[in-house]
All heavy atoms as a GROMACS GRO file, in nm:
protein
  625
    1MET      N    1   1.789   4.292  24.114
    1MET     CA    2   1.886   4.322  24.010
    1MET      C    3   1.971   4.440  24.055
    1MET      O    4   1.921   4.539  24.107
    1MET     CB    5   1.814   4.352  23.880
    1MET     CG    6   1.905   4.383  23.767
    1MET     SD    7   1.808   4.406  23.618
    1MET     CE    8   1.937   4.410  23.503
    2PHE      N    9   2.102   4.430  24.033
    2PHE     CA   10   2.196   4.532  24.073
    2PHE      C   11   2.250   4.601  23.949
    2PHE      O   12   2.297   4.536  23.856
    2PHE     CB   13   2.310   4.469  24.154
    2PHE     CG   14   2.411   4.567  24.204
    2PHE    CD1   15   2.379   4.656  24.304
    2PHE    CD2   16   2.538   4.570  24.151
    2PHE    CE1   17   2.472   4.746  24.352
    2PHE    CE2   18   2.632   4.659  24.197
    2PHE     CZ   19   2.598   4.748  24.298
    3LEU      N   20   2.244   4.732  23.944
    3LEU     CA   21   2.291   4.810  23.830
    3LEU      C   22   2.414   4.890  23.872
    3LEU      O   23   2.408   4.969  23.966
    3LEU     CB   24   2.182   4.905  23.781
    3LEU     CG   25   2.218   4.993  23.663
    3LEU    CD1   26   2.248   4.908  23.539
    3LEU    CD2   27   2.104   5.087  23.633
    4LEU      N   28   2.524   4.867  23.806
    4LEU     CA   29   2.650   4.937  23.833
    4LEU      C   30   2.673   5.040  23.723
    4LEU      O   31   2.682   5.005  23.606
    4LEU     CB   32   2.766   4.838  23.839
    4LEU     CG   33   2.902   4.894  23.871
    4LEU    CD1   34   2.903   4.949  24.013
    4LEU    CD2   35   3.008   4.788  23.858
    5VAL      N   36   2.679   5.166  23.761
    5VAL     CA   37   2.698   5.274  23.664
    5VAL      C   38   2.835   5.337  23.687
    5VAL      O   39   2.862   5.394  23.793
    5VAL     CB   40   2.588   5.382  23.680
    5VAL    CG1   41   2.609   5.493  23.579
    5VAL    CG2   42   2.450   5.321  23.665
    6PHE      N   43   2.923   5.322  23.589
    6PHE     CA   44   3.056   5.381  23.599
    6PHE      C   45   3.087   5.456  23.470
    6PHE      O   46   3.017   5.441  23.370
    6PHE     CB   47   3.164   5.275  23.626
    6PHE     CG   48   3.183   5.178  23.514
    6PHE    CD1   49   3.277   5.202  23.417
    6PHE    CD2   50   3.105   5.063  23.505
    6PHE    CE1   51   3.295   5.113  23.312
    6PHE    CE2   52   3.123   4.974  23.401
    6PHE     CZ   53   3.218   4.999  23.305
    7GLY      N   54   3.190   5.536  23.474
    7GLY     CA   55   3.228   5.612  23.356
    7GLY      C   56   3.365   5.673  23.372
    7GLY      O   57   3.431   5.658  23.474
    8TRP      N   58   3.406   5.742  23.267
    8TRP     CA   59   3.534   5.812  23.268
    8TRP      C   60   3.521   5.930  23.174
    8TRP      O   61   3.426   5.940  23.098
    8TRP     CB   62   3.650   5.720  23.229
    8TRP     CG   63   3.633   5.655  23.096
    8TRP    CD1   64   3.670   5.703  22.974
    8TRP    CD2   65   3.571   5.530  23.069
    8TRP    NE1   66   3.636   5.617  22.874
    8TRP    CE2   67   3.576   5.509  22.930
    8TRP    CE3   68   3.511   5.434  23.148
    8TRP    CZ2   69   3.522   5.396  22.870
    8TRP    CZ3   70   3.459   5.321  23.088
    8TRP    CH2   71   3.465   5.303  22.952
    9GLY      N   72   3.612   6.021  23.184
    9GLY     CA   73   3.611   6.139  23.099
    9GLY      C   74   3.567   6.266  23.170
    9GLY      O   75   3.577   6.375  23.116
   10TYR      N   76   3.517   6.255  23.293
   10TYR     CA   77   3.484   6.374  23.371
   10TYR      C   78   3.613   6.449  23.397
   10TYR      O   79   3.711   6.391  23.441
   10TYR     CB   80   3.416   6.334  23.502
   10TYR     CG   81   3.394   6.448  23.597
   10TYR    CD1   82   3.292   6.541  23.574
   10TYR    CD2   83   3.473   6.465  23.708
   10TYR    CE1   84   3.272   6.647  23.660
   10TYR    CE2   85   3.454   6.571  23.795
   10TYR     CZ   86   3.353   6.661  23.770
   10TYR     OH   87   3.334   6.766  23.855
   11GLN      N   88   3.616   6.580  23.368
   11GLN     CA   89   3.739   6.657  23.384
   11GLN      C   90   3.721   6.770  23.485
   11GLN      O   91   3.615   6.830  23.493
   11GLN     CB   92   3.782   6.719  23.251
   11GLN     CG   93   3.852   6.624  23.160
   11GLN     CD   94   3.923   6.698  23.047
   11GLN    OE1   95   3.888   6.808  23.011
   11GLN    NE2   96   4.023   6.634  22.992
   12THR      N   97   3.829   6.795  23.558
   12THR     CA   98   3.836   6.912  23.644
   12THR      C   99   3.951   6.998  23.595
   12THR      O  100   4.047   6.949  23.535
   12THR     CB  101   3.858   6.874  23.791
   12THR    OG1  102   3.977   6.797  23.804
   12THR    CG2  103   3.740   6.798  23.846
   13ARG      N  104   3.939   7.127  23.620
   13ARG     CA  105   4.038   7.223  23.572
   13ARG      C  106   4.083   7.310  23.689
   13ARG      O  107   4.000   7.364  23.762
   13ARG     CB  108   3.974   7.308  23.463
   13ARG     CG  109   4.059   7.419  23.412
   13ARG     CD  110   3.976   7.505  23.315
   13ARG     NE  111   4.045   7.622  23.278
   13ARG     CZ  112   4.117   7.637  23.167
   13ARG    NH1  113   4.123   7.540  23.081
   13ARG    NH2  114   4.179   7.749  23.141
   14LYS      N  115   4.214   7.323  23.704
   14LYS     CA  116   4.272   7.411  23.807
   14LYS      C  117   4.359   7.512  23.735
   14LYS      O  118   4.452   7.475  23.662
   14LYS     CB  119   4.354   7.328  23.906
   14LYS     CG  120   4.438   7.406  24.001
   14LYS     CD  121   4.359   7.463  24.114
   14LYS     CE  122   4.457   7.526  24.213
   14LYS     NZ  123   4.392   7.608  24.307
   15ASP      N  124   4.331   7.640  23.752
   15ASP     CA  125   4.405   7.747  23.686
   15ASP      C  126   4.487   7.821  23.791
   15ASP      O  127   4.432   7.874  23.887
   15ASP     CB  128   4.307   7.842  23.619
   15ASP     CG  129   4.373   7.944  23.530
   15ASP    OD1  130   4.497   7.964  23.540
   15ASP    OD2  131   4.302   8.005  23.449
   16TRP      N  132   4.619   7.822  23.773
   16TRP     CA  133   4.708   7.890  23.867
   16TRP      C  134   4.738   8.033  23.826
   16TRP      O  135   4.819   8.099  23.889
   16TRP     CB  136   4.838   7.812  23.885
   16TRP     CG  137   4.824   7.700  23.982
   16TRP    CD1  138   4.816   7.711  24.118
   16TRP    CD2  139   4.816   7.562  23.953
   16TRP    NE1  140   4.801   7.585  24.174
   16TRP    CE2  141   4.802   7.492  24.075
   16TRP    CE3  142   4.818   7.488  23.836
   16TRP    CZ2  143   4.790   7.355  24.082
   16TRP    CZ3  144   4.805   7.351  23.843
   16TRP    CH2  145   4.791   7.286  23.966
   17GLY      N  146   4.678   8.081  23.721
   17GLY     CA  147   4.694   8.220  23.681
   17GLY      C  148   4.816   8.245  23.593
   17GLY      O  149   4.888   8.153  23.554
   18PRO      N  150   4.840   8.372  23.561
   18PRO     CA  151   4.950   8.410  23.471
   18PRO      C  152   5.086   8.369  23.526
   18PRO      O  153   5.113   8.385  23.645
   18PRO     CB  154   4.939   8.561  23.463
   18PRO     CG  155   4.805   8.596  23.513
   18PRO     CD  156   4.763   8.487  23.605
   19THR      N  157   5.170   8.316  23.437
   19THR     CA  158   5.302   8.271  23.480
   19THR      C  159   5.416   8.338  23.404
   19THR      O  160   5.516   8.371  23.464
   19THR     CB  161   5.317   8.119  23.460
   19THR    OG1  162   5.296   8.088  23.323
   19THR    CG2  163   5.221   8.043  23.547
   20GLN      N  164   5.398   8.358  23.273
   20GLN     CA  165   5.510   8.406  23.193
   20GLN      C  166   5.460   8.467  23.063
   20GLN      O  167   5.371   8.411  22.999
   20GLN     CB  168   5.599   8.285  23.163
   20GLN     CG  169   5.710   8.308  23.068
   20GLN     CD  170   5.797   8.183  23.055
   20GLN    OE1  171   5.801   8.099  23.142
   20GLN    NE2  172   5.865   8.173  22.945
   21PRO      N  173   5.516   8.582  23.020
   21PRO     CA  174   5.477   8.637  22.890
   21PRO      C  175   5.548   8.564  22.776
   21PRO      O  176   5.670   8.544  22.779
   21PRO     CB  177   5.522   8.783  22.898
   21PRO     CG  178   5.631   8.785  22.999
   21PRO     CD  179   5.605   8.672  23.094
   22ILE      N  180   5.469   8.519  22.679
   22ILE     CA  181   5.520   8.445  22.563
   22ILE      C  182   5.448   8.498  22.440
   22ILE      O  183   5.331   8.535  22.447
   22ILE     CB  184   5.492   8.293  22.576
   22ILE    CG1  185   5.556   8.236  22.703
   22ILE    CG2  186   5.541   8.216  22.455
   22ILE    CD1  187   5.521   8.091  22.730
   23GLU      N  188   5.517   8.497  22.325
   23GLU     CA  189   5.451   8.534  22.200
   23GLU      C  190   5.373   8.413  22.149
   23GLU      O  191   5.428   8.306  22.126
   23GLU     CB  192   5.553   8.577  22.094
   23GLU     CG  193   5.485   8.619  21.965
   23GLU     CD  194   5.583   8.670  21.860
   23GLU    OE1  195   5.697   8.704  21.896
   23GLU    OE2  196   5.543   8.674  21.744
   24CYS      N  197   5.244   8.430  22.133
   24CYS     CA  198   5.155   8.323  22.088
   24CYS      C  199   5.180   8.294  21.940
   24CYS      O  200   5.186   8.386  21.858
   24CYS     CB  201   5.010   8.362  22.111
   24CYS     SG  202   4.892   8.235  22.059
   25SER      N  203   5.194   8.168  21.905
   25SER     CA  204   5.218   8.130  21.766
   25SER      C  205   5.092   8.142  21.681
   25SER      O  206   5.100   8.146  21.558
   25SER     CB  207   5.272   7.988  21.759
   25SER     OG  208   5.177   7.897  21.811
   26HIS      N  209   4.974   8.151  21.744
   26HIS     CA  210   4.849   8.161  21.668
   26HIS      C  211   4.803   8.305  21.649
   26HIS      O  212   4.764   8.344  21.540
   26HIS     CB  213   4.738   8.080  21.738
   26HIS     CG  214   4.765   7.934  21.738
   26HIS    ND1  215   4.759   7.857  21.624
   26HIS    CD2  216   4.799   7.849  21.837
   26HIS    CE1  217   4.789   7.732  21.653
   26HIS    NE2  218   4.814   7.725  21.783
   27CYS      N  219   4.806   8.385  21.755
   27CYS     CA  220   4.756   8.523  21.743
   27CYS      C  221   4.870   8.625  21.732
   27CYS      O  222   4.843   8.743  21.714
   27CYS     CB  223   4.665   8.556  21.861
   27CYS     SG  224   4.743   8.555  22.023
   28SER      N  225   4.994   8.583  21.743
   28SER     CA  226   5.114   8.667  21.728
   28SER      C  227   5.121   8.783  21.827
   28SER      O  228   5.185   8.884  21.800
   28SER     CB  229   5.124   8.720  21.585
   28SER     OG  230   5.135   8.613  21.494
   29LYS      N  231   5.055   8.769  21.941
   29LYS     CA  232   5.062   8.872  22.044
   29LYS      C  233   5.147   8.820  22.160
   29LYS      O  234   5.148   8.702  22.189
   29LYS     CB  235   4.923   8.904  22.098
   29LYS     CG  236   4.831   8.968  21.997
   29LYS     CD  237   4.697   8.997  22.062
   29LYS     CE  238   4.602   9.060  21.962
   29LYS     NZ  239   4.470   9.085  22.021
   30VAL      N  240   5.219   8.912  22.223
   30VAL     CA  241   5.291   8.875  22.345
   30VAL      C  242   5.193   8.891  22.460
   30VAL      O  243   5.142   8.999  22.485
   30VAL     CB  244   5.416   8.963  22.367
   30VAL    CG1  245   5.481   8.930  22.499
   30VAL    CG2  246   5.514   8.945  22.252
   31THR      N  247   5.161   8.780  22.524
   31THR     CA  248   5.062   8.781  22.630
   31THR      C  249   5.106   8.687  22.742
   31THR      O  250   5.193   8.602  22.722
   31THR     CB  251   4.924   8.738  22.577
   31THR    OG1  252   4.828   8.748  22.681
   31THR    CG2  253   4.926   8.597  22.521
   32TRP      N  254   5.048   8.706  22.858
   32TRP     CA  255   5.078   8.619  22.971
   32TRP      C  256   5.010   8.485  22.951
   32TRP      O  257   4.891   8.480  22.922
   32TRP     CB  258   5.031   8.683  23.101
   32TRP     CG  259   5.121   8.794  23.145
   32TRP    CD1  260   5.112   8.924  23.106
   32TRP    CD2  261   5.232   8.783  23.232
   32TRP    NE1  262   5.213   8.997  23.165
   32TRP    CE2  263   5.288   8.912  23.243
   32TRP    CE3  264   5.291   8.679  23.301
   32TRP    CZ2  265   5.399   8.939  23.321
   32TRP    CZ3  266   5.401   8.706  23.380
   32TRP    CH2  267   5.454   8.834  23.388
   33TYR      N  268   5.084   8.378  22.968
   33TYR     CA  269   5.029   8.243  22.961
   33TYR      C  270   4.994   8.196  23.101
   33TYR      O  271   5.066   8.223  23.196
   33TYR     CB  272   5.130   8.147  22.899
   33TYR     CG  273   5.121   8.138  22.748
   33TYR    CD1  274   5.129   8.251  22.669
   33TYR    CD2  275   5.105   8.016  22.687
   33TYR    CE1  276   5.121   8.242  22.532
   33TYR    CE2  277   5.097   8.005  22.549
   33TYR     CZ  278   5.105   8.119  22.472
   33TYR     OH  279   5.097   8.110  22.337
   34CYS      N  280   4.883   8.126  23.113
   34CYS     CA  281   4.837   8.074  23.242
   34CYS      C  282   4.873   7.927  23.253
   34CYS      O  283   4.860   7.851  23.156
   34CYS     CB  284   4.686   8.088  23.255
   34CYS     SG  285   4.634   8.259  23.265
   35LEU      N  286   4.916   7.885  23.372
   35LEU     CA  287   4.942   7.744  23.399
   35LEU      C  288   4.811   7.678  23.440
   35LEU      O  289   4.742   7.726  23.531
   35LEU     CB  290   5.045   7.729  23.510
   35LEU     CG  291   5.080   7.586  23.550
   35LEU    CD1  292   5.138   7.508  23.433
   35LEU    CD2  293   5.175   7.585  23.668
   36VAL      N  294   4.775   7.569  23.370
   36VAL     CA  295   4.647   7.501  23.393
   36VAL      C  296   4.672   7.351  23.410
   36VAL      O  297   4.754   7.293  23.338
   36VAL     CB  298   4.553   7.524  23.272
   36VAL    CG1  299   4.424   7.445  23.288
   36VAL    CG2  300   4.523   7.672  23.256
   37ARG      N  301   4.601   7.290  23.507
   37ARG     CA  302   4.606   7.145  23.524
   37ARG      C  303   4.469   7.088  23.488
   37ARG      O  304   4.366   7.134  23.538
   37ARG     CB  305   4.637   7.108  23.668
   37ARG     CG  306   4.638   6.956  23.690
   37ARG     CD  307   4.654   6.917  23.834
   37ARG     NE  308   4.534   6.958  23.908
   37ARG     CZ  309   4.530   6.971  24.040
   37ARG    NH1  310   4.637   6.952  24.112
   37ARG    NH2  311   4.419   7.007  24.100
   38LEU      N  312   4.468   6.989  23.399
   38LEU     CA  313   4.345   6.918  23.362
   38LEU      C  314   4.356   6.775  23.414
   38LEU      O  315   4.455   6.707  23.389
   38LEU     CB  316   4.326   6.915  23.211
   38LEU     CG  317   4.307   7.050  23.142
   38LEU    CD1  318   4.301   7.030  22.992
   38LEU    CD2  319   4.181   7.118  23.191
   39ARG      N  320   4.253   6.731  23.485
   39ARG     CA  321   4.251   6.594  23.536
   39ARG      C  322   4.127   6.523  23.482
   39ARG      O  323   4.016   6.576  23.489
   39ARG     CB  324   4.244   6.591  23.688
   39ARG     CG  325   4.375   6.609  23.754
   39ARG     CD  326   4.363   6.579  23.900
   39ARG     NE  327   4.496   6.573  23.959
   39ARG     CZ  328   4.517   6.577  24.089
   39ARG    NH1  329   4.416   6.586  24.172
   39ARG    NH2  330   4.639   6.572  24.135
   40SER      N  331   4.147   6.401  23.430
   40SER     CA  332   4.036   6.316  23.387
   40SER      C  333   4.013   6.213  23.496
   40SER      O  334   4.108   6.152  23.546
   40SER     CB  335   4.069   6.248  23.255
   40SER     OG  336   4.089   6.344  23.154
   41TRP      N  337   3.886   6.191  23.532
   41TRP     CA  338   3.850   6.108  23.646
   41TRP      C  339   3.770   5.984  23.606
   41TRP      O  340   3.687   5.990  23.516
   41TRP     CB  341   3.766   6.188  23.745
   41TRP     CG  342   3.839   6.300  23.809
   41TRP    CD1  343   3.866   6.422  23.756
   41TRP    CD2  344   3.896   6.301  23.940
   41TRP    NE1  345   3.936   6.499  23.845
   41TRP    CE2  346   3.954   6.426  23.959
   41TRP    CE3  347   3.901   6.208  24.042
   41TRP    CZ2  348   4.018   6.461  24.077
   41TRP    CZ3  349   3.964   6.243  24.160
   41TRP    CH2  350   4.022   6.368  24.176
   42PHE      N  351   3.792   5.876  23.679
   42PHE     CA  352   3.705   5.758  23.674
   42PHE      C  353   3.592   5.785  23.773
   42PHE      O  354   3.616   5.830  23.885
   42PHE     CB  355   3.782   5.632  23.716
   42PHE     CG  356   3.697   5.508  23.718
   42PHE    CD1  357   3.667   5.442  23.602
   42PHE    CD2  358   3.645   5.462  23.838
   42PHE    CE1  359   3.588   5.329  23.603
   42PHE    CE2  360   3.566   5.350  23.842
   42PHE     CZ  361   3.537   5.282  23.724
   43THR      N  362   3.468   5.760  23.730
   43THR     CA  363   3.353   5.790  23.815
   43THR      C  364   3.271   5.665  23.842
   43THR      O  365   3.268   5.572  23.763
   43THR     CB  366   3.261   5.895  23.750
   43THR    OG1  367   3.214   5.844  23.626
   43THR    CG2  368   3.334   6.025  23.726
   44LEU      N  369   3.205   5.664  23.956
   44LEU     CA  370   3.109   5.559  23.992
   44LEU      C  371   2.984   5.630  24.041
   44LEU      O  372   2.989   5.709  24.135
   44LEU     CB  373   3.168   5.470  24.102
   44LEU     CG  374   3.080   5.354  24.148
   44LEU    CD1  375   3.056   5.257  24.033
   44LEU    CD2  376   3.145   5.281  24.265
   45TYR      N  377   2.872   5.603  23.974
   45TYR     CA  378   2.747   5.673  24.003
   45TYR      C  379   2.763   5.824  23.999
   45TYR      O  380   2.717   5.897  24.086
   45TYR     CB  381   2.689   5.629  24.138
   45TYR     CG  382   2.654   5.483  24.144
   45TYR    CD1  383   2.734   5.394  24.213
   45TYR    CD2  384   2.544   5.433  24.075
   45TYR    CE1  385   2.705   5.259  24.218
   45TYR    CE2  386   2.513   5.298  24.078
   45TYR     CZ  387   2.593   5.211  24.150
   45TYR     OH  388   2.563   5.078  24.153
   46ARG      N  389   2.838   5.871  23.900
   46ARG     CA  390   2.863   6.013  23.875
   46ARG      C  391   2.946   6.082  23.983
   46ARG      O  392   2.952   6.204  23.990
   46ARG     CB  393   2.732   6.088  23.852
   46ARG     CG  394   2.651   6.029  23.740
   46ARG     CD  395   2.525   6.102  23.720
   46ARG     NE  396   2.544   6.190  23.604
   46ARG     CZ  397   2.457   6.277  23.565
   46ARG    NH1  398   2.346   6.295  23.631
   46ARG    NH2  399   2.481   6.351  23.459
   47VAL      N  400   3.010   6.003  24.068
   47VAL     CA  401   3.097   6.058  24.173
   47VAL      C  402   3.242   6.031  24.133
   47VAL      O  403   3.280   5.915  24.113
   47VAL     CB  404   3.068   5.992  24.310
   47VAL    CG1  405   3.166   6.041  24.414
   47VAL    CG2  406   2.924   6.016  24.351
   48PRO      N  407   3.324   6.134  24.117
   48PRO     CA  408   3.465   6.112  24.080
   48PRO      C  409   3.538   6.036  24.191
   48PRO      O  410   3.534   6.073  24.307
   48PRO     CB  411   3.522   6.253  24.067
   48PRO     CG  412   3.408   6.346  24.072
   48PRO     CD  413   3.292   6.275  24.130
   49LEU      N  414   3.604   5.924  24.152
   49LEU     CA  415   3.675   5.842  24.249
   49LEU      C  416   3.825   5.865  24.249
   49LEU      O  417   3.885   5.887  24.352
   49LEU     CB  418   3.647   5.694  24.225
   49LEU     CG  419   3.503   5.649  24.246
   49LEU    CD1  420   3.490   5.501  24.216
   49LEU    CD2  421   3.459   5.678  24.388
   50PHE      N  422   3.887   5.855  24.130
   50PHE     CA  423   4.030   5.876  24.122
   50PHE      C  424   4.068   5.924  23.982
   50PHE      O  425   4.004   5.888  23.884
   50PHE     CB  426   4.109   5.749  24.158
   50PHE     CG  427   4.078   5.631  24.071
   50PHE    CD1  428   4.147   5.610  23.953
   50PHE    CD2  429   3.981   5.540  24.109
   50PHE    CE1  430   4.118   5.501  23.873
   50PHE    CE2  431   3.952   5.430  24.030
   50PHE     CZ  432   4.022   5.411  23.911
   51PRO      N  433   4.170   6.010  23.974
   51PRO     CA  434   4.214   6.059  23.843
   51PRO      C  435   4.297   5.952  23.772
   51PRO      O  436   4.378   5.885  23.833
   51PRO     CB  437   4.298   6.181  23.876
   51PRO     CG  438   4.348   6.156  24.014
   51PRO     CD  439   4.244   6.074  24.083
   52TYR      N  440   4.274   5.938  23.642
   52TYR     CA  441   4.354   5.844  23.564
   52TYR      C  442   4.444   5.915  23.464
   52TYR      O  443   4.531   5.853  23.404
   52TYR     CB  444   4.267   5.739  23.494
   52TYR     CG  445   4.173   5.794  23.390
   52TYR    CD1  446   4.214   5.810  23.258
   52TYR    CD2  447   4.044   5.829  23.423
   52TYR    CE1  448   4.128   5.860  23.163
   52TYR    CE2  449   3.957   5.878  23.328
   52TYR     CZ  450   3.999   5.893  23.198
   52TYR     OH  451   3.914   5.943  23.103
   53ARG      N  452   4.428   6.046  23.449
   53ARG     CA  453   4.517   6.123  23.362
   53ARG      C  454   4.526   6.266  23.414
   53ARG      O  455   4.426   6.326  23.450
   53ARG     CB  456   4.465   6.127  23.219
   53ARG     CG  457   4.557   6.202  23.127
   53ARG     CD  458   4.508   6.214  22.984
   53ARG     NE  459   4.420   6.108  22.946
   53ARG     CZ  460   4.322   6.120  22.856
   53ARG    NH1  461   4.301   6.235  22.797
   53ARG    NH2  462   4.243   6.021  22.827
   54THR      N  463   4.648   6.318  23.419
   54THR     CA  464   4.671   6.456  23.458
   54THR      C  465   4.759   6.522  23.353
   54THR      O  466   4.863   6.466  23.317
   54THR     CB  467   4.740   6.464  23.596
   54THR    OG1  468   4.658   6.398  23.692
   54THR    CG2  469   4.761   6.607  23.639
   55GLU      N  470   4.716   6.636  23.301
   55GLU     CA  471   4.792   6.710  23.201
   55GLU      C  472   4.811   6.853  23.248
   55GLU      O  473   4.722   6.911  23.312
   55GLU     CB  474   4.718   6.712  23.067
   55GLU     CG  475   4.697   6.577  23.005
   55GLU     CD  476   4.615   6.586  22.877
   55GLU    OE1  477   4.552   6.690  22.850
   55GLU    OE2  478   4.614   6.487  22.806
   56TYR      N  479   4.927   6.908  23.217
   56TYR     CA  480   4.956   7.048  23.248
   56TYR      C  481   4.973   7.124  23.118
   56TYR      O  482   5.038   7.074  23.025
   56TYR     CB  483   5.082   7.060  23.334
   56TYR     CG  484   5.061   7.006  23.473
   56TYR    CD1  485   5.088   6.874  23.503
   56TYR    CD2  486   5.013   7.088  23.574
   56TYR    CE1  487   5.068   6.824  23.630
   56TYR    CE2  488   4.993   7.040  23.702
   56TYR     CZ  489   5.021   6.908  23.729
   56TYR     OH  490   5.000   6.859  23.856
   57TRP      N  491   4.915   7.243  23.110
   57TRP     CA  492   4.919   7.325  22.990
   57TRP      C  493   4.956   7.468  23.026
   57TRP      O  494   4.924   7.516  23.134
   57TRP     CB  495   4.780   7.330  22.924
   57TRP     CG  496   4.737   7.202  22.862
   57TRP    CD1  497   4.688   7.092  22.926
   57TRP    CD2  498   4.738   7.170  22.724
   57TRP    NE1  499   4.658   6.995  22.836
   57TRP    CE2  500   4.687   7.039  22.711
   57TRP    CE3  501   4.775   7.239  22.610
   57TRP    CZ2  502   4.674   6.977  22.588
   57TRP    CZ3  503   4.762   7.176  22.488
   57TRP    CH2  504   4.712   7.047  22.477
   58LEU      N  505   5.022   7.537  22.932
   58LEU     CA  506   5.036   7.682  22.935
   58LEU      C  507   4.939   7.734  22.830
   58LEU      O  508   4.950   7.699  22.713
   58LEU     CB  509   5.178   7.726  22.902
   58LEU     CG  510   5.282   7.703  23.010
   58LEU    CD1  511   5.420   7.742  22.957
   58LEU    CD2  512   5.250   7.782  23.135
   59GLU      N  513   4.841   7.815  22.871
   59GLU     CA  514   4.737   7.861  22.781
   59GLU      C  515   4.747   8.011  22.757
   59GLU      O  516   4.763   8.089  22.850
   59GLU     CB  517   4.598   7.830  22.836
   59GLU     CG  518   4.564   7.685  22.832
   59GLU     CD  519   4.420   7.660  22.871
   59GLU    OE1  520   4.354   7.750  22.928
   59GLU    OE2  521   4.374   7.548  22.846
   60CYS      N  522   4.732   8.050  22.630
   60CYS     CA  523   4.728   8.190  22.589
   60CYS      C  524   4.594   8.249  22.633
   60CYS      O  525   4.490   8.189  22.609
   60CYS     CB  526   4.744   8.201  22.438
   60CYS     SG  527   4.723   8.368  22.372
   61GLN      N  528   4.595   8.366  22.695
   61GLN     CA  529   4.471   8.428  22.740
   61GLN      C  530   4.397   8.495  22.625
   61GLN      O  531   4.276   8.512  22.631
   61GLN     CB  532   4.500   8.532  22.848
   61GLN     CG  533   4.549   8.470  22.975
   61GLN     CD  534   4.578   8.576  23.081
   61GLN    OE1  535   4.599   8.693  23.051
   61GLN    NE2  536   4.578   8.534  23.205
   62GLU      N  537   4.467   8.535  22.522
   62GLU     CA  538   4.404   8.606  22.410
   62GLU      C  539   4.333   8.511  22.314
   62GLU      O  540   4.216   8.526  22.287
   62GLU     CB  541   4.509   8.687  22.333
   62GLU     CG  542   4.574   8.797  22.413
   62GLU     CD  543   4.480   8.911  22.442
   62GLU    OE1  544   4.395   8.943  22.357
   62GLU    OE2  545   4.492   8.970  22.550
   63GLY      N  546   4.408   8.415  22.261
   63GLY     CA  547   4.352   8.328  22.158
   63GLY      C  548   4.304   8.192  22.208
   63GLY      O  549   4.254   8.112  22.133
   64GLU      N  550   4.321   8.167  22.337
   64GLU     CA  551   4.282   8.041  22.399
   64GLU      C  552   4.348   7.918  22.334
   64GLU      O  553   4.285   7.814  22.319
   64GLU     CB  554   4.130   8.028  22.402
   64GLU     CG  555   4.064   8.135  22.486
   64GLU     CD  556   3.914   8.118  22.492
   64GLU    OE1  557   3.862   8.017  22.442
   64GLU    OE2  558   3.849   8.206  22.549
   65HIS      N  559   4.472   7.932  22.295
   65HIS     CA  560   4.553   7.820  22.247
   65HIS      C  561   4.652   7.785  22.356
   65HIS      O  562   4.680   7.866  22.443
   65HIS     CB  563   4.626   7.855  22.118
   65HIS     CG  564   4.532   7.869  22.002
   65HIS    ND1  565   4.474   7.989  21.968
   65HIS    CD2  566   4.485   7.778  21.914
   65HIS    CE1  567   4.397   7.972  21.864
   65HIS    NE2  568   4.401   7.845  21.828
   66GLY      N  569   4.705   7.664  22.351
   66GLY     CA  570   4.794   7.624  22.459
   66GLY      C  571   4.912   7.542  22.416
   66GLY      O  572   4.919   7.495  22.303
   67ILE      N  573   5.004   7.525  22.509
   67ILE     CA  574   5.123   7.443  22.492
   67ILE      C  575   5.117   7.334  22.598
   67ILE      O  576   5.115   7.364  22.718
   67ILE     CB  577   5.252   7.526  22.512
   67ILE    CG1  578   5.257   7.642  22.414
   67ILE    CG2  579   5.375   7.436  22.499
   67ILE    CD1  580   5.365   7.744  22.448
   68LYS      N  581   5.110   7.208  22.554
   68LYS     CA  582   5.108   7.099  22.651
   68LYS      C  583   5.250   7.077  22.703
   68LYS      O  584   5.345   7.068  22.626
   68LYS     CB  585   5.058   6.971  22.585
   68LYS     CG  586   5.044   6.855  22.679
   68LYS     CD  587   4.986   6.734  22.610
   68LYS     CE  588   4.975   6.619  22.704
   68LYS     NZ  589   4.924   6.500  22.637
   69LEU      N  590   5.263   7.072  22.835
   69LEU     CA  591   5.394   7.054  22.896
   69LEU      C  592   5.431   6.906  22.895
   69LEU      O  593   5.346   6.820  22.921
   69LEU     CB  594   5.394   7.109  23.038
   69LEU     CG  595   5.361   7.257  23.048
   69LEU    CD1  596   5.356   7.301  23.193
   69LEU    CD2  597   5.461   7.340  22.972
   70GLN      N  598   5.555   6.877  22.865
   70GLN     CA  599   5.602   6.738  22.860
   70GLN      C  600   5.601   6.674  22.997
   70GLN      O  601   5.620   6.742  23.098
   70GLN     CB  602   5.742   6.731  22.801
   70GLN     CG  603   5.747   6.765  22.655
   70GLN     CD  604   5.887   6.749  22.600
   70GLN    OE1  605   5.985   6.753  22.672
   70GLN    NE2  606   5.896   6.727  22.471
   71GLY      N  607   5.581   6.543  22.999
   71GLY     CA  608   5.581   6.469  23.124
   71GLY      C  609   5.451   6.482  23.201
   71GLY      O  610   5.444   6.450  23.318
   72SER      N  611   5.344   6.527  23.135
   72SER     CA  612   5.217   6.547  23.205
   72SER      C  613   5.111   6.447  23.159
   72SER      O  614   4.998   6.482  23.134
   72SER     CB  615   5.168   6.690  23.184
   72SER     OG  616   5.138   6.713  23.048
   73GLU      N  617   5.149   6.319  23.147
   73GLU     CA  618   5.050   6.220  23.104
   73GLU      C  619   5.025   6.118  23.205
   73GLU      O  620   5.075   6.083  23.295
   73GLU     CB  621   5.096   6.155  22.975
   73GLU     CG  622   5.100   6.257  22.864
   73GLU     CD  623   5.132   6.197  22.731
   73GLU    OE1  624   5.249   6.177  22.703
   73GLU    OE2  625   5.036   6.168  22.659
   0.00000   0.00000   0.00000
């Protein structure tokens, strides 16, 4: 008997650090926002094979809220 184990939803995160000071709409502080890439992966036997979704965000360092950048789907 052969058992095939696959899945999706495994995410990796790449943080490029502070990019621009913006006033956060949630905490009302002017803080540096970090550019972040989130990738969701298709996996086979818990090994990531290929990304099926990539999103880019600008995240507030203080309140941990973010702005999703357009065209990142």
